[in-house]
N, CA, C and O atoms as CSV, one atom per row, in Angstrom:
chain,resi,resn,atom,element,x,y,z
A,1,MET,N,N,103.194,95.132,89.800
A,1,MET,CA,C,103.469,94.009,90.676
A,1,MET,C,C,104.332,94.620,91.946
A,1,MET,O,O,104.193,94.207,93.098
A,2,PHE,N,N,105.512,95.975,91.441
A,2,PHE,CA,C,105.833,96.813,92.775
A,2,PHE,C,C,104.779,97.363,93.406
A,2,PHE,O,O,104.855,97.439,94.633
A,3,VAL,N,N,104.018,97.680,92.980
A,3,VAL,CA,C,102.575,98.494,93.692
A,3,VAL,C,C,102.051,97.753,94.408
A,3,VAL,O,O,101.812,97.951,95.600
A,4,VAL,N,N,101.771,96.678,93.697
A,4,VAL,CA,C,100.867,95.366,94.770
A,4,VAL,C,C,101.602,95.380,95.804
A,4,VAL,O,O,101.136,95.847,96.843
A,5,SER,N,N,103.110,94.801,95.760
A,5,SER,CA,C,103.720,94.122,97.244
A,5,SER,C,C,103.866,95.621,97.821
A,5,SER,O,O,103.663,95.499,99.029
A,6,VAL,N,N,104.055,96.626,97.609
A,6,VAL,CA,C,104.458,97.847,98.441
A,6,VAL,C,C,102.824,98.095,99.131
A,6,VAL,O,O,102.813,98.530,100.283
A,7,PHE,N,N,101.542,97.843,98.494
A,7,PHE,CA,C,100.277,97.621,98.778
A,7,PHE,C,C,100.319,96.882,100.135
A,7,PHE,O,O,99.883,97.401,101.163
A,8,PHE,N,N,100.825,95.734,100.094
A,8,PHE,CA,C,100.864,94.619,101.025
A,8,PHE,C,C,101.620,94.671,102.320
A,8,PHE,O,O,101.199,94.350,103.431
A,9,ILE,N,N,102.781,95.119,101.999
A,9,ILE,CA,C,103.839,95.579,102.805
A,9,ILE,C,C,103.040,96.923,103.998
A,9,ILE,O,O,103.135,97.035,105.220
A,10,ILE,N,N,102.258,97.792,102.937
A,10,ILE,CA,C,101.990,98.815,104.097
A,10,ILE,C,C,100.665,98.329,104.965
A,10,ILE,O,O,100.539,98.550,106.169
A,11,VAL,N,N,99.582,97.546,104.045
A,11,VAL,CA,C,98.482,96.925,104.927
A,11,VAL,C,C,99.118,96.239,106.251
A,11,VAL,O,O,98.743,96.596,107.368
A,12,ALA,N,N,100.247,95.086,106.043
A,12,ALA,CA,C,100.647,94.141,106.753
A,12,ALA,C,C,101.390,95.157,108.107
A,12,ALA,O,O,101.419,94.652,109.229
A,13,LEU,N,N,101.827,96.244,107.944
A,13,LEU,CA,C,102.875,97.265,108.916
A,13,LEU,C,C,101.490,97.436,109.871
A,13,LEU,O,O,101.433,97.110,111.057
A,14,ILE,N,N,100.443,97.992,109.123
A,14,ILE,CA,C,99.216,98.461,109.610
A,14,ILE,C,C,98.443,97.094,111.082
A,14,ILE,O,O,98.152,97.214,112.272
A,15,ILE,N,N,98.408,96.114,110.226
A,15,ILE,CA,C,97.994,95.216,111.174
A,15,ILE,C,C,98.817,95.059,112.192
A,15,ILE,O,O,98.263,95.044,113.291
A,16,LEU,N,N,99.870,94.947,112.178
A,16,LEU,CA,C,101.576,94.747,112.967
A,16,LEU,C,C,101.036,96.044,113.923
A,16,LEU,O,O,100.638,95.638,115.015
A,17,ALA,N,N,100.966,97.065,113.806
A,17,ALA,CA,C,100.708,98.225,114.466
A,17,ALA,C,C,99.546,98.091,115.421
A,17,ALA,O,O,99.570,98.223,116.644
A,18,LEU,N,N,98.409,97.772,114.545
A,18,LEU,CA,C,96.999,97.510,115.951
A,18,LEU,C,C,97.239,95.854,116.508
A,18,LEU,O,O,96.580,95.643,117.526
A,19,VAL,N,N,97.877,94.910,116.137
A,19,VAL,CA,C,98.407,94.180,116.973
A,19,VAL,C,C,99.031,94.563,118.316
A,19,VAL,O,O,98.485,94.457,119.414
A,20,LEU,N,N,100.502,95.115,118.010
A,20,LEU,CA,C,101.006,95.549,118.917
A,20,LEU,C,C,100.540,96.647,119.679
A,20,LEU,O,O,101.410,96.835,120.529
A,21,GLU,N,N,99.889,97.237,119.785
A,21,GLU,CA,C,98.890,98.558,120.338
A,21,GLU,C,C,98.190,97.293,121.056
A,21,GLU,O,O,98.626,97.430,122.200
A,22,ARG,N,N,97.627,96.506,121.074
A,22,ARG,CA,C,96.673,95.676,121.958
A,22,ARG,C,C,97.221,94.749,122.194
A,22,ARG,O,O,96.335,93.896,122.240
A,23,SER,N,N,98.177,94.266,122.399
A,23,SER,CA,C,99.247,93.404,123.364
A,23,SER,C,C,99.807,93.771,124.536
A,23,SER,O,O,100.598,94.715,124.554
A,24,PRO,N,N,99.458,93.038,125.752
A,24,PRO,CA,C,99.919,93.664,127.014
A,24,PRO,C,C,101.297,93.856,126.582
A,24,PRO,O,O,101.881,93.384,125.606
A,25,ARG,N,N,101.824,94.883,127.777
A,25,ARG,CA,C,103.242,94.869,127.511
A,25,ARG,C,C,103.872,94.605,128.957
A,25,ARG,O,O,103.294,95.158,129.892
A,26,LYS,N,N,105.058,93.777,129.262
A,26,LYS,CA,C,105.479,93.867,130.516
A,26,LYS,C,C,105.592,95.024,131.513
A,26,LYS,O,O,105.159,95.158,132.657
A,27,HIS,N,N,106.369,95.879,130.646
A,27,HIS,CA,C,107.025,97.026,131.140
A,27,HIS,C,C,106.010,98.221,130.315
A,27,HIS,O,O,106.666,99.037,129.668
A,28,SER,N,N,104.725,98.373,130.281
A,28,SER,CA,C,104.137,98.976,129.721
A,28,SER,C,C,104.446,100.302,130.763
A,28,SER,O,O,104.949,100.063,131.861
A,29,ARG,N,N,104.122,101.709,130.369
A,29,ARG,CA,C,104.128,102.820,130.994
A,29,ARG,C,C,102.576,103.261,130.878
A,29,ARG,O,O,101.909,103.111,129.855
A,30,THR,N,N,102.126,103.802,132.027
A,30,THR,CA,C,100.965,104.544,132.016
A,30,THR,C,C,100.285,105.279,131.194
A,30,THR,O,O,99.063,105.412,131.130
A,31,ARG,N,N,101.259,105.849,130.440
A,31,ARG,CA,C,100.723,107.022,129.471
A,31,ARG,C,C,100.625,105.738,127.707
A,31,ARG,O,O,101.202,104.695,127.402
A,32,GLU,N,N,99.694,106.529,127.090
A,32,GLU,CA,C,98.638,105.780,126.146
A,32,GLU,C,C,99.517,105.904,124.977
A,32,GLU,O,O,100.075,107.001,124.942
A,33,GLN,N,N,99.781,105.196,124.110
A,33,GLN,CA,C,100.603,105.587,122.843
A,33,GLN,C,C,99.254,105.653,121.851
A,33,GLN,O,O,98.205,105.010,121.899
A,34,LYS,N,N,99.492,106.192,121.378
A,34,LYS,CA,C,98.186,106.168,119.705
A,34,LYS,C,C,98.567,105.677,118.577
A,34,LYS,O,O,99.781,105.505,118.682
A,35,ILE,N,N,98.203,105.343,117.522
A,35,ILE,CA,C,98.658,104.735,116.065
A,35,ILE,C,C,98.327,106.290,115.281
A,35,ILE,O,O,97.323,106.998,115.368
A,36,ASP,N,N,99.447,106.465,114.592
A,36,ASP,CA,C,99.372,107.891,113.560
A,36,ASP,C,C,98.952,107.748,112.613
A,36,ASP,O,O,99.785,107.653,111.712
A,37,LEU,N,N,97.431,107.639,112.192
A,37,LEU,CA,C,96.307,107.205,110.972
A,37,LEU,C,C,96.560,108.434,109.814
A,37,LEU,O,O,95.746,108.791,108.962
A,38,GLY,N,N,97.923,108.970,110.035
A,38,GLY,CA,C,97.635,110.162,109.174
A,38,GLY,C,C,96.693,110.970,108.625
A,38,GLY,O,O,95.997,111.560,109.451
A,39,ASN,N,N,96.439,111.193,107.372
A,39,ASN,CA,C,95.278,112.332,106.995
A,39,ASN,C,C,94.064,111.137,106.597
A,39,ASN,O,O,94.035,110.325,105.672
A,40,ILE,N,N,93.423,111.314,107.333
A,40,ILE,CA,C,91.975,110.649,106.779
A,40,ILE,C,C,91.020,111.658,106.115
A,40,ILE,O,O,90.712,112.831,106.330
A,41,ARG,N,N,90.690,110.741,105.243
A,41,ARG,CA,C,89.913,111.417,104.068
A,41,ARG,C,C,88.308,110.651,104.103
A,41,ARG,O,O,88.098,109.697,104.853
A,42,PHE,N,N,87.432,111.113,103.354
A,42,PHE,CA,C,86.322,110.412,103.316
A,42,PHE,C,C,86.051,110.365,101.589
A,42,PHE,O,O,86.100,111.383,100.899
A,43,THR,N,N,85.823,109.292,101.164
A,43,THR,CA,C,84.964,109.289,99.430
A,43,THR,C,C,83.612,110.019,99.832
A,43,THR,O,O,83.155,109.799,100.953
A,44,PRO,N,N,82.748,111.147,98.692
A,44,PRO,CA,C,81.734,111.374,98.549
A,44,PRO,C,C,80.574,109.882,98.864
A,44,PRO,O,O,79.400,110.115,99.151
A,45,HIS,N,N,80.901,108.947,98.801
A,45,HIS,CA,C,79.952,107.965,98.838
A,45,HIS,C,C,80.035,107.814,100.515
A,45,HIS,O,O,78.884,107.687,100.932
A,46,ALA,N,N,80.922,107.788,101.511
A,46,ALA,CA,C,81.177,107.427,102.585
A,46,ALA,C,C,80.428,108.719,103.357
A,46,ALA,O,O,79.688,108.558,104.328
A,47,LEU,N,N,80.729,109.972,102.790
A,47,LEU,CA,C,80.312,111.184,103.404
A,47,LEU,C,C,78.691,111.208,103.186
A,47,LEU,O,O,78.020,111.669,104.110
A,48,GLN,N,N,78.063,110.760,102.071
A,48,GLN,CA,C,76.673,110.574,102.165
A,48,GLN,C,C,75.712,109.422,103.405
A,48,GLN,O,O,74.643,109.573,103.997
A,49,ARG,N,N,76.794,108.231,103.375
A,49,ARG,CA,C,76.247,107.517,104.223
A,49,ARG,C,C,76.017,107.900,105.460
A,49,ARG,O,O,74.951,107.757,106.059
A,50,LEU,N,N,77.213,108.498,105.960
A,50,LEU,CA,C,77.627,109.042,107.302
A,50,LEU,C,C,76.427,110.202,107.348
A,50,LEU,O,O,75.877,110.176,108.449
A,51,ASN,N,N,75.855,111.242,106.429
A,51,ASN,CA,C,74.930,111.747,106.799
A,51,ASN,C,C,73.310,111.178,106.643
A,51,ASN,O,O,72.335,111.438,107.349
A,52,GLU,N,N,73.396,110.502,105.715
A,52,GLU,CA,C,72.223,109.676,105.828
A,52,GLU,C,C,71.774,108.509,107.288
A,52,GLU,O,O,70.685,108.020,107.588
A,53,ARG,N,N,72.943,108.396,107.847
A,53,ARG,CA,C,72.753,107.417,108.941
A,53,ARG,C,C,72.947,108.492,110.348
A,53,ARG,O,O,73.224,107.996,111.440
A,54,GLY,N,N,72.788,109.850,110.201
A,54,GLY,CA,C,73.510,110.393,111.527
A,54,GLY,C,C,74.734,109.855,112.030
A,54,GLY,O,O,74.659,109.680,113.246
A,55,ILE,N,N,75.766,109.550,111.567
A,55,ILE,CA,C,76.717,109.270,111.944
A,55,ILE,C,C,78.119,110.367,112.223
A,55,ILE,O,O,78.568,110.185,111.091
A,56,SER,N,N,78.832,111.054,112.663
A,56,SER,CA,C,79.824,112.036,112.914
A,56,SER,C,C,81.328,111.502,112.245
A,56,SER,O,O,81.888,110.493,112.675
A,57,THR,N,N,81.744,112.128,111.410
A,57,THR,CA,C,83.137,111.837,111.188
A,57,THR,C,C,84.115,111.613,112.422
A,57,THR,O,O,85.080,110.849,112.437
A,58,GLU,N,N,83.807,112.182,113.141
A,58,GLU,CA,C,84.408,112.379,114.625
A,58,GLU,C,C,84.106,110.805,115.348
A,58,GLU,O,O,84.876,110.224,116.113
A,59,THR,N,N,83.126,110.444,114.997
A,59,THR,CA,C,82.488,109.096,115.944
A,59,THR,C,C,84.001,108.091,114.908
A,59,THR,O,O,84.894,107.499,115.512
A,60,VAL,N,N,83.911,108.151,113.261
A,60,VAL,CA,C,84.633,107.198,112.637
A,60,VAL,C,C,85.888,107.406,113.005
A,60,VAL,O,O,86.649,106.449,113.147
A,61,ILE,N,N,86.244,108.538,113.190
A,61,ILE,CA,C,87.995,108.506,113.620
A,61,ILE,C,C,88.181,107.851,114.875
A,61,ILE,O,O,89.006,106.954,114.701
A,62,ASN,N,N,87.837,107.885,115.923
A,62,ASN,CA,C,87.125,107.405,116.926
A,62,ASN,C,C,87.119,105.786,117.236
A,62,ASN,O,O,87.651,105.184,118.168
A,63,VAL,N,N,86.418,105.343,116.253
A,63,VAL,CA,C,86.602,103.752,116.051
A,63,VAL,C,C,87.555,103.323,115.489
A,63,VAL,O,O,87.972,102.246,115.914
A,64,ILE,N,N,88.273,103.948,114.349
A,64,ILE,CA,C,89.074,103.515,113.731
A,64,ILE,C,C,90.604,103.613,114.502
A,64,ILE,O,O,91.536,102.860,114.217
A,65,SER,N,N,90.687,104.972,115.800
A,65,SER,CA,C,91.922,104.881,116.479
A,65,SER,C,C,91.479,103.752,117.486
A,65,SER,O,O,92.361,102.970,117.838
A,66,ASP,N,N,90.567,103.631,117.845
A,66,ASP,CA,C,90.404,102.651,119.082
A,66,ASP,C,C,90.863,101.291,119.371
A,66,ASP,O,O,90.131,100.389,118.965
A,67,PRO,N,N,92.008,100.947,120.038
A,67,PRO,CA,C,92.377,99.717,120.117
A,67,PRO,C,C,91.587,98.448,120.190
A,67,PRO,O,O,91.695,97.275,119.831
A,68,SER,N,N,90.910,99.069,120.696
A,68,SER,CA,C,89.953,97.687,121.300
A,68,SER,C,C,88.621,97.402,120.486
A,68,SER,O,O,87.669,96.766,120.940
A,69,SER,N,N,88.708,98.134,118.828
A,69,SER,CA,C,87.873,97.657,117.819
A,69,SER,C,C,88.538,96.694,117.110
A,69,SER,O,O,89.724,96.537,116.820
A,70,GLN,N,N,87.319,95.949,116.842
A,70,GLN,CA,C,88.047,94.714,115.679
A,70,GLN,C,C,88.334,95.075,114.541
A,70,GLN,O,O,87.493,95.761,113.960
A,71,ALA,N,N,89.759,94.701,113.752
A,71,ALA,CA,C,89.946,94.602,112.487
A,71,ALA,C,C,90.410,93.519,111.476
A,71,ALA,O,O,91.238,92.611,111.559
A,72,THR,N,N,89.685,93.887,110.617
A,72,THR,CA,C,89.992,92.275,109.637
A,72,THR,C,C,90.190,93.254,107.877
A,72,THR,O,O,89.850,94.379,107.514
A,73,ILE,N,N,90.811,92.244,107.281
A,73,ILE,CA,C,91.679,92.830,105.787
A,73,ILE,C,C,90.569,91.863,105.068
A,73,ILE,O,O,90.289,90.699,105.356
A,74,GLU,N,N,90.001,92.734,104.006
A,74,GLU,CA,C,88.771,92.251,103.431
A,74,GLU,C,C,90.150,91.123,101.939
A,74,GLU,O,O,91.368,91.089,101.764
A,75,GLU,N,N,89.197,90.600,101.422
A,75,GLU,CA,C,89.480,89.969,100.246
A,75,GLU,C,C,89.926,90.800,99.233
A,75,GLU,O,O,90.538,90.316,98.281
A,76,ASN,N,N,89.631,92.373,99.336
A,76,ASN,CA,C,89.941,93.330,98.113
A,76,ASN,C,C,91.035,94.403,98.736
A,76,ASN,O,O,91.345,95.385,98.061
A,77,GLY,N,N,91.479,94.235,99.748
A,77,GLY,CA,C,92.280,94.726,100.825
A,77,GLY,C,C,92.475,95.832,101.277
A,77,GLY,O,O,93.505,96.477,101.475
A,78,ASN,N,N,90.669,96.173,101.550
A,78,ASN,CA,C,90.408,97.002,102.236
A,78,ASN,C,C,90.232,96.374,103.740
A,78,ASN,O,O,89.884,95.196,103.821
A,79,ILE,N,N,90.428,97.014,104.748
A,79,ILE,CA,C,90.351,97.295,106.022
A,79,ILE,C,C,88.762,97.571,106.849
A,79,ILE,O,O,88.181,98.650,106.969
A,80,ARG,N,N,88.460,96.639,107.188
A,80,ARG,CA,C,87.214,96.857,108.285
A,80,ARG,C,C,87.152,96.883,109.564
A,80,ARG,O,O,87.378,95.862,110.212
A,81,VAL,N,N,86.898,97.817,110.030
A,81,VAL,CA,C,87.140,97.887,111.459
A,81,VAL,C,C,85.440,98.059,112.444
A,81,VAL,O,O,84.549,98.734,111.930
A,82,GLN,N,N,85.272,97.569,113.434
A,82,GLN,CA,C,83.991,97.164,113.570
A,82,GLN,C,C,84.100,97.566,115.201
A,82,GLN,O,O,84.958,97.045,115.915
A,83,LYS,N,N,83.322,98.360,115.610
A,83,LYS,CA,C,83.254,98.568,117.195
A,83,LYS,C,C,81.787,98.842,117.326
A,83,LYS,O,O,81.306,99.606,116.489
A,84,ALA,N,N,80.913,98.285,118.346
A,84,ALA,CA,C,79.454,98.775,118.704
A,84,ALA,C,C,78.475,98.903,117.546
A,84,ALA,O,O,77.657,99.801,117.344
A,85,GLY,N,N,78.653,98.153,117.054
A,85,GLY,CA,C,77.654,97.936,115.946
A,85,GLY,C,C,78.087,98.716,114.899
A,85,GLY,O,O,77.448,98.551,113.860
A,86,LEU,N,N,79.214,99.724,114.853
A,86,LEU,CA,C,79.000,100.671,113.473
A,86,LEU,C,C,80.492,99.779,112.994
A,86,LEU,O,O,81.465,99.365,113.624
A,87,VAL,N,N,80.024,99.741,111.367
A,87,VAL,CA,C,81.323,98.907,110.452
A,87,VAL,C,C,81.825,100.342,109.635
A,87,VAL,O,O,81.048,101.214,109.246
A,88,ILE,N,N,83.361,100.362,109.471
A,88,ILE,CA,C,84.040,101.250,108.982
A,88,ILE,C,C,84.845,100.570,108.098
A,88,ILE,O,O,85.771,99.840,108.453
A,89,ILE,N,N,84.419,100.851,106.585
A,89,ILE,CA,C,85.219,100.417,105.706
A,89,ILE,C,C,86.424,101.255,105.228
A,89,ILE,O,O,86.003,102.379,104.955
A,90,PHE,N,N,87.590,101.173,105.043
A,90,PHE,CA,C,88.657,102.000,104.633
A,90,PHE,C,C,89.600,101.362,103.860
A,90,PHE,O,O,89.416,100.199,103.500
A,91,ARG,N,N,90.923,102.190,103.458
A,91,ARG,CA,C,92.101,101.725,102.719
A,91,ARG,C,C,93.180,102.503,103.342
A,91,ARG,O,O,92.854,103.669,103.568
A,92,LYS,N,N,94.304,102.200,103.662
A,92,LYS,CA,C,95.686,102.823,103.760
A,92,LYS,C,C,96.141,103.086,102.449
A,92,LYS,O,O,96.453,102.162,101.698
A,93,GLU,N,N,96.204,104.269,102.116
A,93,GLU,CA,C,96.972,104.704,101.141
A,93,GLU,C,C,98.300,105.886,101.602
A,93,GLU,O,O,98.388,106.161,102.799
A,94,ILE,N,N,99.208,106.489,100.692
A,94,ILE,CA,C,100.435,106.500,101.174
A,94,ILE,C,C,100.221,107.712,102.038
A,94,ILE,O,O,100.942,107.956,103.005
A,95,ASN,N,N,99.153,108.509,101.644
A,95,ASN,CA,C,98.861,109.949,102.371
A,95,ASN,C,C,98.091,109.707,103.400
A,95,ASN,O,O,98.036,110.609,104.237
A,96,GLY,N,N,97.475,108.749,103.591
A,96,GLY,CA,C,96.795,108.577,104.679
A,96,GLY,C,C,95.808,107.542,104.845
A,96,GLY,O,O,96.269,106.400,104.858
A,97,ILE,N,N,94.690,107.649,104.962
A,97,ILE,CA,C,93.484,106.637,105.367
A,97,ILE,C,C,92.502,107.352,104.397
A,97,ILE,O,O,92.424,108.580,104.431
A,98,LEU,N,N,91.657,106.528,103.426
A,98,LEU,CA,C,90.266,106.674,102.540
A,98,LEU,C,C,89.539,105.884,103.351
A,98,LEU,O,O,89.851,104.708,103.539
A,99,VAL,N,N,88.168,106.632,104.091
A,99,VAL,CA,C,87.293,106.005,104.645
A,99,VAL,C,C,86.501,105.600,103.244
A,99,VAL,O,O,86.677,106.437,102.360
A,100,VAL,N,N,85.611,104.410,102.849
A,100,VAL,CA,C,85.107,104.021,101.662
A,100,VAL,C,C,83.650,104.166,102.365
A,100,VAL,O,O,82.911,105.033,101.898
A,101,THR,N,N,83.222,103.452,103.359
A,101,THR,CA,C,81.664,103.229,103.585
A,101,THR,C,C,81.428,103.070,105.213
A,101,THR,O,O,82.259,102.617,106.000
A,102,VAL,N,N,80.085,103.552,105.543
A,102,VAL,CA,C,80.489,103.342,106.872
A,102,VAL,C,C,78.790,102.854,107.238
A,102,VAL,O,O,77.998,103.486,106.538
A,103,PHE,N,N,78.205,101.980,108.080
A,103,PHE,CA,C,77.069,101.485,108.538
A,103,PHE,C,C,76.796,100.584,109.309
A,103,PHE,O,O,77.400,99.513,109.245
A,104,ARG,N,N,75.776,100.823,110.260
A,104,ARG,CA,C,75.639,100.398,111.470
A,104,ARG,C,C,75.113,98.295,110.920
A,104,ARG,O,O,74.338,97.916,110.043
A,105,ASP,N,N,75.815,97.611,111.739
A,105,ASP,CA,C,75.381,96.150,111.351
A,105,ASP,C,C,74.568,96.076,112.634
A,105,ASP,O,O,74.905,96.572,113.709
A,106,GLU,N,N,73.484,95.411,112.391
A,106,GLU,CA,C,72.083,95.285,113.267
A,106,GLU,C,C,72.003,94.695,113.785
A,106,GLU,O,O,71.204,94.703,114.721
A,107,ASN,N,N,73.049,93.490,113.417
A,107,ASN,CA,C,72.876,91.909,114.340
A,107,ASN,C,C,74.337,92.067,115.544
A,107,ASN,O,O,74.547,91.177,116.368
A,108,LYS,N,N,75.188,93.268,115.455
A,108,LYS,CA,C,75.994,93.588,116.199
A,108,LYS,C,C,75.448,94.287,117.286
A,108,LYS,O,O,76.227,94.299,118.239
A,109,LYS,N,N,74.341,94.901,117.496
A,109,LYS,CA,C,74.040,96.076,118.283
A,109,LYS,C,C,74.301,95.535,119.727
A,109,LYS,O,O,74.144,96.272,120.700
């Protein structure tokens, strides 16, 4: 039960960070602030899909860290990030982010 509670607190903090990063600030500075993603790892499945679909790990990292990407939390707790037809499913872990899969949403191109 404790582990589940900690997990949801971490997910909530990630969403809060994403929301705060996107919200306009009255006294914002011109310098960009980036979200600390920590260590980004890829499952073997994700690496296979990247290779099959011709998508680079650098592209995935850029989409995850881009504040203009749309992020939602799925029922299983994974985070779904979308931008320009690219969909990335990942989960936040204590030591960083684990990318589960990556695909192109043909309806959103």
